[in-house]
PDB file of N, CA, C and O in Angstrom, chain B, residues numbered from 101:
ATOM      1  N   MET B 101      96.197  88.931  70.509  1.00  0.00           N
ATOM      2  CA  MET B 101      97.474  88.617  71.092  1.00  0.00           C
ATOM      3  C   MET B 101      97.230  88.229  72.578  1.00  0.00           C
ATOM      4  O   MET B 101      96.644  88.975  73.363  1.00  0.00           O
ATOM      5  N   SER B 102      97.704  87.052  72.893  1.00  0.00           N
ATOM      6  CA  SER B 102      97.494  86.599  74.291  1.00  0.00           C
ATOM      7  C   SER B 102      98.482  87.186  75.246  1.00  0.00           C
ATOM      8  O   SER B 102      99.532  87.695  74.854  1.00  0.00           O
ATOM      9  N   ARG B 103      98.138  87.112  76.493  1.00  0.00           N
ATOM     10  CA  ARG B 103      99.044  87.671  77.582  1.00  0.00           C
ATOM     11  C   ARG B 103     100.352  86.907  77.620  1.00  0.00           C
ATOM     12  O   ARG B 103     101.406  87.503  77.843  1.00  0.00           O
ATOM     13  N   MET B 104     100.307  85.611  77.409  1.00  0.00           N
ATOM     14  CA  MET B 104     101.543  84.814  77.497  1.00  0.00           C
ATOM     15  C   MET B 104     102.500  85.177  76.343  1.00  0.00           C
ATOM     16  O   MET B 104     103.718  85.170  76.521  1.00  0.00           O
ATOM     17  N   SER B 105     101.954  85.488  75.188  1.00  0.00           N
ATOM     18  CA  SER B 105     102.845  85.859  74.072  1.00  0.00           C
ATOM     19  C   SER B 105     103.586  87.190  74.345  1.00  0.00           C
ATOM     20  O   SER B 105     104.731  87.368  73.930  1.00  0.00           O
ATOM     21  N   THR B 106     102.917  88.108  75.041  1.00  0.00           N
ATOM     22  CA  THR B 106     103.560  89.352  75.420  1.00  0.00           C
ATOM     23  C   THR B 106     104.668  89.142  76.391  1.00  0.00           C
ATOM     24  O   THR B 106     105.730  89.752  76.273  1.00  0.00           O
ATOM     25  N   ILE B 107     104.430  88.253  77.391  1.00  0.00           N
ATOM     26  CA  ILE B 107     105.441  87.909  78.362  1.00  0.00           C
ATOM     27  C   ILE B 107     106.644  87.223  77.695  1.00  0.00           C
ATOM     28  O   ILE B 107     107.796  87.530  78.003  1.00  0.00           O
ATOM     29  N   VAL B 108     106.360  86.301  76.789  1.00  0.00           N
ATOM     30  CA  VAL B 108     107.401  85.609  76.063  1.00  0.00           C
ATOM     31  C   VAL B 108     108.226  86.599  75.193  1.00  0.00           C
ATOM     32  O   VAL B 108     109.450  86.490  75.119  1.00  0.00           O
ATOM     33  N   GLU B 109     107.560  87.534  74.558  1.00  0.00           N
ATOM     34  CA  GLU B 109     108.278  88.538  73.768  1.00  0.00           C
ATOM     35  C   GLU B 109     109.208  89.396  74.648  1.00  0.00           C
ATOM     36  O   GLU B 109     110.350  89.664  74.277  1.00  0.00           O
ATOM     37  N   ILE B 110     108.713  89.812  75.793  1.00  0.00           N
ATOM     38  CA  ILE B 110     109.529  90.603  76.703  1.00  0.00           C
ATOM     39  C   ILE B 110     110.743  89.799  77.172  1.00  0.00           C
ATOM     40  O   ILE B 110     111.857  90.319  77.229  1.00  0.00           O
ATOM     41  N   TRP B 111     110.515  88.519  77.507  1.00  0.00           N
ATOM     42  CA  TRP B 111     111.630  87.667  77.962  1.00  0.00           C
ATOM     43  C   TRP B 111     112.639  87.482  76.835  1.00  0.00           C
ATOM     44  O   TRP B 111     113.842  87.564  77.082  1.00  0.00           O
ATOM     45  N   GLU B 112     112.192  87.235  75.607  1.00  0.00           N
ATOM     46  CA  GLU B 112     113.100  87.078  74.480  1.00  0.00           C
ATOM     47  C   GLU B 112     113.919  88.354  74.198  1.00  0.00           C
ATOM     48  O   GLU B 112     115.103  88.286  73.867  1.00  0.00           O
ATOM     49  N   PHE B 113     113.273  89.490  74.336  1.00  0.00           N
ATOM     50  CA  PHE B 113     113.976  90.787  74.175  1.00  0.00           C
ATOM     51  C   PHE B 113     115.090  90.909  75.202  1.00  0.00           C
ATOM     52  O   PHE B 113     116.225  91.247  74.866  1.00  0.00           O
ATOM     53  N   ILE B 114     114.750  90.626  76.477  1.00  0.00           N
ATOM     54  CA  ILE B 114     115.770  90.714  77.535  1.00  0.00           C
ATOM     55  C   ILE B 114     116.887  89.754  77.306  1.00  0.00           C
ATOM     56  O   ILE B 114     118.053  90.098  77.497  1.00  0.00           O
ATOM     57  N   ARG B 115     116.560  88.561  76.902  1.00  0.00           N
ATOM     58  CA  ARG B 115     117.598  87.504  76.718  1.00  0.00           C
ATOM     59  C   ARG B 115     118.492  87.758  75.508  1.00  0.00           C
ATOM     60  O   ARG B 115     119.703  87.547  75.577  1.00  0.00           O
ATOM     61  N   GLN B 116     117.913  88.202  74.420  1.00  0.00           N
ATOM     62  CA  GLN B 116     118.707  88.430  73.210  1.00  0.00           C
ATOM     63  C   GLN B 116     119.545  89.694  73.298  1.00  0.00           C
ATOM     64  O   GLN B 116     120.687  89.715  72.839  1.00  0.00           O
ATOM     65  N   ARG B 117     119.003  90.719  73.868  1.00  0.00           N
ATOM     66  CA  ARG B 117     119.728  92.009  73.934  1.00  0.00           C
ATOM     67  C   ARG B 117     120.607  92.145  75.168  1.00  0.00           C
ATOM     68  O   ARG B 117     121.313  93.141  75.323  1.00  0.00           O
ATOM     69  N   LYS B 118     120.568  91.150  76.042  1.00  0.00           N
ATOM     70  CA  LYS B 118     121.361  91.160  77.267  1.00  0.00           C
ATOM     71  C   LYS B 118     120.992  92.365  78.167  1.00  0.00           C
ATOM     72  O   LYS B 118     121.863  93.010  78.750  1.00  0.00           O
ATOM     73  N   GLN B 119     119.725  92.636  78.257  1.00  0.00           N
ATOM     74  CA  GLN B 119     119.249  93.795  79.034  1.00  0.00           C
ATOM     75  C   GLN B 119     118.778  93.253  80.441  1.00  0.00           C
ATOM     76  O   GLN B 119     117.619  93.410  80.826  1.00  0.00           O
ATOM     77  N   TRP B 120     119.700  92.636  81.153  1.00  0.00           N
ATOM     78  CA  TRP B 120     119.364  91.993  82.418  1.00  0.00           C
ATOM     79  C   TRP B 120     118.962  93.008  83.506  1.00  0.00           C
ATOM     80  O   TRP B 120     118.325  92.627  84.488  1.00  0.00           O
ATOM     81  N   TRP B 121     119.324  94.286  83.347  1.00  0.00           N
ATOM     82  CA  TRP B 121     119.002  95.316  84.318  1.00  0.00           C
ATOM     83  C   TRP B 121     117.485  95.594  84.278  1.00  0.00           C
ATOM     84  O   TRP B 121     116.986  96.226  85.209  1.00  0.00           O
ATOM     85  N   LEU B 122     116.749  95.174  83.289  1.00  0.00           N
ATOM     86  CA  LEU B 122     115.336  95.376  83.199  1.00  0.00           C
ATOM     87  C   LEU B 122     114.535  94.507  84.130  1.00  0.00           C
ATOM     88  O   LEU B 122     113.423  94.862  84.523  1.00  0.00           O
ATOM     89  N   ILE B 123     115.103  93.351  84.490  1.00  0.00           N
ATOM     90  CA  ILE B 123     114.365  92.407  85.343  1.00  0.00           C
ATOM     91  C   ILE B 123     113.947  92.970  86.643  1.00  0.00           C
ATOM     92  O   ILE B 123     112.772  92.834  86.984  1.00  0.00           O
ATOM     93  N   PRO B 124     114.829  93.621  87.442  1.00  0.00           N
ATOM     94  CA  PRO B 124     114.334  94.205  88.695  1.00  0.00           C
ATOM     95  C   PRO B 124     113.267  95.250  88.512  1.00  0.00           C
ATOM     96  O   PRO B 124     112.365  95.356  89.343  1.00  0.00           O
ATOM     97  N   ILE B 125     113.339  96.019  87.458  1.00  0.00           N
ATOM     98  CA  ILE B 125     112.318  97.060  87.190  1.00  0.00           C
ATOM     99  C   ILE B 125     110.977  96.376  86.905  1.00  0.00           C
ATOM    100  O   ILE B 125     109.939  96.787  87.423  1.00  0.00           O
ATOM    101  N   LEU B 126     111.013  95.341  86.084  1.00  0.00           N
ATOM    102  CA  LEU B 126     109.726  94.627  85.759  1.00  0.00           C
ATOM    103  C   LEU B 126     109.148  93.922  86.979  1.00  0.00           C
ATOM    104  O   LEU B 126     107.931  93.893  87.161  1.00  0.00           O
ATOM    105  N   LEU B 127     110.030  93.342  87.831  1.00  0.00           N
ATOM    106  CA  LEU B 127     109.521  92.716  89.038  1.00  0.00           C
ATOM    107  C   LEU B 127     108.911  93.752  89.974  1.00  0.00           C
ATOM    108  O   LEU B 127     107.878  93.476  90.584  1.00  0.00           O
ATOM    109  N   PHE B 128     109.508  94.928  90.111  1.00  0.00           N
ATOM    110  CA  PHE B 128     108.947  95.971  90.921  1.00  0.00           C
ATOM    111  C   PHE B 128     107.606  96.415  90.419  1.00  0.00           C
ATOM    112  O   PHE B 128     106.669  96.577  91.200  1.00  0.00           O
ATOM    113  N   LEU B 129     107.494  96.620  89.092  1.00  0.00           N
ATOM    114  CA  LEU B 129     106.214  97.047  88.526  1.00  0.00           C
ATOM    115  C   LEU B 129     105.131  96.016  88.719  1.00  0.00           C
ATOM    116  O   LEU B 129     103.996  96.366  89.044  1.00  0.00           O
ATOM    117  N   VAL B 130     105.458  94.736  88.523  1.00  0.00           N
ATOM    118  CA  VAL B 130     104.485  93.654  88.693  1.00  0.00           C
ATOM    119  C   VAL B 130     104.038  93.581  90.149  1.00  0.00           C
ATOM    120  O   VAL B 130     102.848  93.427  90.423  1.00  0.00           O
ATOM    121  N   SER B 131     104.978  93.689  91.085  1.00  0.00           N
ATOM    122  CA  SER B 131     104.613  93.586  92.516  1.00  0.00           C
ATOM    123  C   SER B 131     103.777  94.837  92.924  1.00  0.00           C
ATOM    124  O   SER B 131     102.840  94.723  93.714  1.00  0.00           O
ATOM    125  N   LEU B 132     104.113  95.972  92.402  1.00  0.00           N
ATOM    126  CA  LEU B 132     103.326  97.157  92.720  1.00  0.00           C
ATOM    127  C   LEU B 132     101.906  97.060  92.148  1.00  0.00           C
ATOM    128  O   LEU B 132     100.942  97.455  92.804  1.00  0.00           O
ATOM    129  N   GLY B 133     101.786  96.546  90.950  1.00  0.00           N
ATOM    130  CA  GLY B 133     100.446  96.350  90.374  1.00  0.00           C
ATOM    131  C   GLY B 133      99.651  95.309  91.162  1.00  0.00           C
ATOM    132  O   GLY B 133      98.450  95.472  91.376  1.00  0.00           O
ATOM    133  N   ALA B 134     100.311  94.263  91.585  1.00  0.00           N
ATOM    134  CA  ALA B 134      99.614  93.234  92.410  1.00  0.00           C
ATOM    135  C   ALA B 134      99.145  93.823  93.740  1.00  0.00           C
ATOM    136  O   ALA B 134      98.052  93.526  94.222  1.00  0.00           O
ATOM    137  N   LEU B 135      99.996  94.658  94.312  1.00  0.00           N
ATOM    138  CA  LEU B 135      99.625  95.319  95.583  1.00  0.00           C
ATOM    139  C   LEU B 135      98.386  96.165  95.397  1.00  0.00           C
ATOM    140  O   LEU B 135      97.474  96.109  96.222  1.00  0.00           O
ATOM    141  N   LEU B 136      98.332  96.938  94.346  1.00  0.00           N
ATOM    142  CA  LEU B 136      97.188  97.770  94.087  1.00  0.00           C
ATOM    143  C   LEU B 136      95.903  97.002  93.831  1.00  0.00           C
ATOM    144  O   LEU B 136      94.823  97.393  94.275  1.00  0.00           O
ATOM    145  N   VAL B 137      96.043  95.901  93.106  1.00  0.00           N
ATOM    146  CA  VAL B 137      94.870  95.074  92.790  1.00  0.00           C
ATOM    147  C   VAL B 137      94.374  94.338  94.075  1.00  0.00           C
ATOM    148  O   VAL B 137      93.171  94.260  94.326  1.00  0.00           O
ATOM    149  N   LEU B 138      95.287  93.828  94.841  1.00  0.00           N
ATOM    150  CA  LEU B 138      94.917  93.032  96.046  1.00  0.00           C
ATOM    151  C   LEU B 138      94.327  93.935  97.157  1.00  0.00           C
ATOM    152  O   LEU B 138      93.491  93.481  97.938  1.00  0.00           O
ATOM    153  N   THR B 139      94.751  95.179  97.226  1.00  0.00           N
ATOM    154  CA  THR B 139      94.248  96.057  98.315  1.00  0.00           C
ATOM    155  C   THR B 139      93.096  96.939  97.847  1.00  0.00           C
ATOM    156  O   THR B 139      92.639  97.812  98.584  1.00  0.00           O
ATOM    157  N   GLU B 140      92.637  96.715  96.650  1.00  0.00           N
ATOM    158  CA  GLU B 140      91.583  97.562  96.082  1.00  0.00           C
ATOM    159  C   GLU B 140      90.315  97.603  96.949  1.00  0.00           C
ATOM    160  O   GLU B 140      89.757  98.682  97.150  1.00  0.00           O
ATOM    161  N   GLY B 141      89.858  96.491  97.454  1.00  0.00           N
ATOM    162  CA  GLY B 141      88.627  96.464  98.183  1.00  0.00           C
ATOM    163  C   GLY B 141      88.842  96.439  99.732  1.00  0.00           C
ATOM    164  O   GLY B 141      87.886  96.230 100.478  1.00  0.00           O
ATOM    165  N   SER B 142      90.044  96.646 100.186  1.00  0.00           N
ATOM    166  CA  SER B 142      90.238  96.545 101.645  1.00  0.00           C
ATOM    167  C   SER B 142      90.331  97.937 102.278  1.00  0.00           C
ATOM    168  O   SER B 142      90.268  98.958 101.593  1.00  0.00           O
ATOM    169  N   ALA B 143      90.483  97.944 103.617  1.00  0.00           N
ATOM    170  CA  ALA B 143      90.558  99.140 104.347  1.00  0.00           C
ATOM    171  C   ALA B 143      91.908  99.834 104.137  1.00  0.00           C
ATOM    172  O   ALA B 143      92.061 100.997 104.511  1.00  0.00           O
ATOM    173  N   LEU B 144      92.889  99.139 103.546  1.00  0.00           N
ATOM    174  CA  LEU B 144      94.187  99.716 103.317  1.00  0.00           C
ATOM    175  C   LEU B 144      94.255 100.586 102.051  1.00  0.00           C
ATOM    176  O   LEU B 144      95.221 101.322 101.850  1.00  0.00           O
ATOM    177  N   ALA B 145      93.220 100.494 101.203  1.00  0.00           N
ATOM    178  CA  ALA B 145      93.230 101.175  99.926  1.00  0.00           C
ATOM    179  C   ALA B 145      93.473 102.703 100.089  1.00  0.00           C
ATOM    180  O   ALA B 145      94.297 103.238  99.347  1.00  0.00           O
ATOM    181  N   PRO B 146      92.824 103.410 100.987  1.00  0.00           N
ATOM    182  CA  PRO B 146      93.096 104.875 101.068  1.00  0.00           C
ATOM    183  C   PRO B 146      94.571 105.190 101.398  1.00  0.00           C
ATOM    184  O   PRO B 146      95.135 106.176 100.923  1.00  0.00           O
ATOM    185  N   PHE B 147      95.172 104.320 102.228  1.00  0.00           N
ATOM    186  CA  PHE B 147      96.564 104.587 102.608  1.00  0.00           C
ATOM    187  C   PHE B 147      97.512 104.265 101.440  1.00  0.00           C
ATOM    188  O   PHE B 147      98.506 104.966 101.251  1.00  0.00           O
ATOM    189  N   ILE B 148      97.218 103.211 100.653  1.00  0.00           N
ATOM    190  CA  ILE B 148      98.066 102.881  99.544  1.00  0.00           C
ATOM    191  C   ILE B 148      97.994 103.971  98.459  1.00  0.00           C
ATOM    192  O   ILE B 148      99.010 104.323  97.861  1.00  0.00           O
ATOM    193  N   TYR B 149      96.800 104.495  98.216  1.00  0.00           N
ATOM    194  CA  TYR B 149      96.658 105.492  97.155  1.00  0.00           C
ATOM    195  C   TYR B 149      97.238 106.831  97.533  1.00  0.00           C
ATOM    196  O   TYR B 149      97.500 107.650  96.653  1.00  0.00           O
ATOM    197  N   THR B 150      97.451 107.089  98.831  1.00  0.00           N
ATOM    198  CA  THR B 150      98.074 108.378  99.177  1.00  0.00           C
ATOM    199  C   THR B 150      99.571 108.359  98.884  1.00  0.00           C
ATOM    200  O   THR B 150     100.204 109.414  98.897  1.00  0.00           O
ATOM    201  N   LEU B 151     100.148 107.206  98.624  1.00  0.00           N
ATOM    202  CA  LEU B 151     101.528 107.114  98.262  1.00  0.00           C
ATOM    203  C   LEU B 151     101.783 107.656  96.866  1.00  0.00           C
ATOM    204  O   LEU B 151     102.910 108.032  96.546  1.00  0.00           O
ATOM    205  N   PHE B 152     100.771 107.701  96.045  1.00  0.00           N
ATOM    206  CA  PHE B 152     100.931 108.137  94.654  1.00  0.00           C
ATOM    207  C   PHE B 152     100.325 109.496  94.497  1.00  0.00           C
ATOM    208  O   PHE B 152     100.346 110.058  93.402  1.00  0.00           O
TER     209      PHE B 152
END
């Protein structure tokens, strides 16, 4: 199963079931994941991980 098919399935679920309130939650999770990945090798990593 490719990554794009998973994204398409999530989008279809949101669109068909009218679950629009899920979009901000998904955007927050994606941005948080990107923040963790991008700061993994930097000097900010210890400060980011103390938040969790």
